[in-house]
N, C-alpha and C positions, 0 to 999 in steps of 0.2 A: 226669462229676459234670466243668466243670472245674477243674483246676491254681491259678488263680487264686483262686480260693473257701477255698484250705489256708495264703495268703500270712495275714501280719499285714495291718496295717489302717495301719500308728504312725499314725492321724487324717490322714493325710490325702482318706482317702473315697474312693470310688467311680473308676475310672481309667475315660474312654468320651474316644468320638471328640471328639463335638458338645462341651464343654467345652473340649479344644487350640484348633479349630477357633474359638471362640468368640473364643477364647486370640488367639489368631494376629490375624482380620479386626479386632482392639481395639487391635491390637498398630501396625500396618498401618497404621486407620487415624491413628492419635497417632502414627507417624512422618512420613504425608506429611502432616499440618497444622502439624507442626514445617519438612516442608522449604518447605514451600507459602508459610510467614511471609517464611521466612532469600528464596528465591529472588522471593517476585514482590515487595518491595522496597515495600510501599505503607508500615508500619505506623512507626515510629517504631524509632529501638535499644531503647532500655527497652521500649517495648510491642513487640518483637521478642522483645526479653530470661526478660521474664513468658514470653509465649507457649508458647517453648519450655520454661523452666523447667517452668509448671501441667504441657506437654506430658509430659513426663520423670517426674518426681514420680505421675503420674494412667497411663501407662504401664508404674511401679514396684511398684507397686499390682495394677498386672492380673498381670503378672511372679509376681507372688507370690499370687493367688489363684487365677490358668489353668493354671498353669506346677506353681507349687508346690503347688499347692491348700490352703493354710493356714487354715485355717476352726474355728469352734469347735462343733460338730454330735459328737466324743466326748471325753470326759476326756481322754485324748491329746491334742489338738488343743486344746486349751485352757490345754493346760501349751505344743502346740511358738510356737502365739500366742503368750506370755509369756515365753518368753523368742525371739521374735520383737519385743518390747517394750520389755523388757530389754538387746540387743543395740545397738538405737538410742537407747536412752536414755545408755548407756557415752559412742555413739556421740560423740552430739551435746554431751556431758562433753565428750568429749576435743578433738572439733574448738573448738568454743568457745570453752571453757579455752583449751586453746593457744593460741586467735588474742586474747583481753582478756590476757593473758601477755605475748604482744609486741609491743598497739598500748599498753601498760606501759606496760614496757622502753626501748619505743620515745620515751614520749611523759617520761619520764625522765632521759635518756639531751641527745637535743634540750635 
């Protein structure tokens, strides 16, 4: 019997090498896509920015799913996902609320 079976799960699921390898390969591919878009200089700057931004968002999701193993398979995993979403909502409100206030102050001071 392995000692790993006695460890608590915390909603992250089983640790396997294949999950980490898939995540690593996906992250390397997404990094190469961004790097290639910048180095090739075949796209306009706004399209290159969109490629980099989308690649970064997808890479963030890949890292959350494959390396942090955030999932909804167990009750504890569902609580982890809800905590993650709540954190994202709070960050969204803070960042965009701050930008809104700063732009409003800039408009009123001009």
